[in-house]
C-alpha positions as CSV (number, residue, x, y, z in Angstrom):
1,A,-21.4,6.3,-2.5
2,G,-23.9,6.0,-5.4
3,V,-21.9,3.3,-7.1
4,V,-21.6,1.3,-3.9
5,G,-25.3,1.6,-3.2
6,E,-26.2,0.5,-6.7
7,V,-23.9,-2.5,-6.5
8,M,-25.3,-3.5,-3.1
9,G,-28.8,-3.2,-4.4
10,K,-28.3,-5.2,-7.6
11,Y,-25.5,-7.7,-6.9
12,H,-24.1,-7.9,-3.4
13,P,-26.4,-7.2,-0.5
14,H,-24.0,-8.5,2.2
15,G,-22.2,-5.3,3.1
16,D,-20.2,-2.5,1.5
17,V,-16.6,-3.0,2.9
18,S,-15.6,-5.5,0.2
19,I,-17.1,-3.3,-2.5
20,Y,-15.2,-0.3,-1.3
21,D,-12.0,-2.4,-1.2
22,A,-12.5,-3.6,-4.8
23,L,-13.1,-0.1,-6.1
24,V,-10.1,1.3,-4.4
25,R,-7.9,-1.5,-5.7
26,M,-9.1,-1.1,-9.2
27,A,-8.6,2.7,-9.0
28,Q,-4.9,2.4,-7.9
29,D,-2.7,1.5,-10.9
30,F,0.1,0.4,-8.6
31,S,-2.2,-2.0,-6.7
32,M,-3.2,-4.2,-9.6
33,R,-0.8,-4.7,-12.5
34,D,-3.2,-6.7,-14.6
35,P,-6.7,-5.0,-15.0
36,L,-9.7,-7.2,-14.4
37,I,-11.8,-5.5,-17.1
């Protein structure tokens, strides 16, 4: 929750659903074959 709150405060003040979705997809190795970072 701390990471999502920080991202909402600094970069994306439009809601937290898309932030949670992006974090979950980056955490699952089977979901994304090519890492974004």
